[in-house]
Residue, then its C-alpha position, 0 to 999 in steps of 0.5 A: m433489521t438494524e445496521d448492526d445486524h449486518g456488523r456494520p461499524a459504529t465509530d460515530r458512537v465513540h463521543s457517547k460510549l467513552s468516558p474521560g477516565m477510561s484506562r488505555r487498555r479499556l480505550l483500545s478494546s472500545l474503539s476496536g469494538l466500535g469498528f476502528s482499524q487496528v492501527t487507528a485504535q492502537f494510536l488514538t488518544q482521549e485528546d484525539l477523540a475530544g478534538a473531533a467534532s461530534d459528527q466527526v471521528p479521528i483517524v491515523c493517516g500515517i506513521h512517521r518520524d523525521d529522525q531515524n533514531s527517534e520513536y515513531d509518531t503518528h499523524t491524525r485527522n478528522v474525517p466524517a463518522d458516516w464516511y468512515n463508517d461506511y469505508r469500514h463496512a465496505t472493507t468487511v463486505k469485501e473480505n466476505l465477497e472474495s472468499k466466494l470469488s476467489k476460486k472463479t476463473g476470470v476474476v483478476s481482483v477484488g478491492v474496496e474503493p473508498g467513497e468521496l468525503g461528502g459524496d458517494n459511498s464506498r464500493l467494491i471493484v471485481r476485475m475480470a479478464e475481458s474474455k469472461i466478463n459477459r459469461m460471469m456477470g451474473e455471478v456477481p451481485t450488484e449489491i451486498e448488505g448496502v454497498e454496491v459491487a461494480v465489474e470492471s474489465a481488467s487503466g492514470y499514468r504519466r511519464l516524468g523525466c529523469r536521467n538514466d543513472l538509475r541504471n549506471w549507478s557505480s558499484s564504488r558508490r556507498t549510498i544506495h538510494g530508492g529507484y536504483e537497479v539491482q539484481g537478484n537470481a530469478s529467471a528475470p532477475i532485475g529489480t529496482t530498490g525500494a527504500a530503507a526499512f527498519k526493524n528492531g534498530q536495524r536498517y534493511l534494503a526493501t525490494c521485491q521478493h520475486i527477483f530471486s527464485g523460489k518461495n523462501v529466498s532468505g540467504a540469497t544475495l543481492k547484487h549490483p548489475n556488474g555482479t558485485p554483491l550488495g548484501t543478503v536477503k534476511m527476511n521475505r514474504c512470497m505473497e506480500d512479495y517483499a525482501m529485506v536485504k542486510l546490506n554488507a558493510d561498505y553499503r548503506v541504503d539512504r531514506s530517499i528515492r532518487h529523482s522523487g522530487f522530495n528531500g527523503i522519506t519519513g513514513h508511510f500511509t495506514y490503510d485509513g490513510l489511504g482511504r482518506l487519500k483516496s477520497q481527496g483524488a490523490r495522484t501518487q508517483k513512483v520511480g523505477r529502474t526502467t520507466c523512471r518517474t511516473s505520476f498515476a492518474k489516481l489511486q483507486t482501491t485500497a484492499e485488493t486481493i490479486y489472483t492473476a499475478p505471477g508467484c504466490v497468490p492471492k496476493p492480498y493487501s494491495v494498493f490499485h494505481k489507475d492508468d489513463s495513458g494508453g501506454s504502459d509505464l511500469k516495465r520488467g526492472d521496475s519491480g521493487s520500486i514504491s509508490f509515493h505521496q507528499s507527506p501531509n506534514n512536510s511538503n518537502k518529504c514523502w510517504l510511502v504508499s506500496f510496492i509496485n510489483y505487478e502490471d495487469s497486461n490488458t489495461n496497464d493498471v499497476f498493483g503492489i503490496g500496500m506499505y501499511r501491510l509491512n508495518d504489521f511485520g514490524f517494519g517502518f519507514 
């Protein structure tokens, strides 16, 4: 049986399969057929491919722009072809495994842990409620199609100080930054502003959907904590747990996160880019209304599907941040905050990683929808 019998990606064959004179449409089709992710296949050029060594492939790590009125650009990096094939293969295997485990009581989530560059291979992590692990261990395979499957109990964070003006910002302040406290109309309405999002030339304030009541909250009013209306929800999705708010004429959301340590936001990481971040041992951060600035121990999994979070489930496309502090640094009110990491092309700016919208109560580990998923709906950051 060959590797291709398992449907393994063959991105390492890119150097022998493609010709310099290939049309853009043929190039896209060929890259997709070899197993490149949709975004990487969409944006790679012949020049990118020619610049990679024979044992490497280029990937699109992020989509960015310094000027909000200019076209978005991409940031590519060359990675070992065998690492990328392994990462893509694990992602496919995860999609098959989750369909088998999704109905089983006690399964919290299933995710992909990208491998290390030049080190261990990617593996799958199945998280279970601690009370169910012993009984269910036999129902989870230890290996599927060459991919290791590990079971963990369903932790990191380091609190970084910042001022309390996230919760006491004045409603007369016309510029709104990420990290500010806002209110919806749910039973626990307090939330945090995430970031400016752009779609079809329009600017929106992004926050979590669950600070509003109901599965479709279009038309709901986002408010300042003192009750002053800030804007109206125009687009939202319950499973991805986001709400895009069109602000009233008196307000504008800036491309920045208060107290983040960076001088603005210029883009977001792709799914492939998150895999590379994890392989580098990256620590991400977030700024939330309640716990302020927090640094996570590490980014662990990048294609998490969560079955036990509040609201609509399952929640696919999530990113998992691991806690090693032994205490909770995500509390009520932080929902809507966004995790971020230094931009790879500008040390003064950051790129966005994921929403922060759910914390496992047993371990304090935090999940949130990857910003790359929102890009699928046409939003840029």
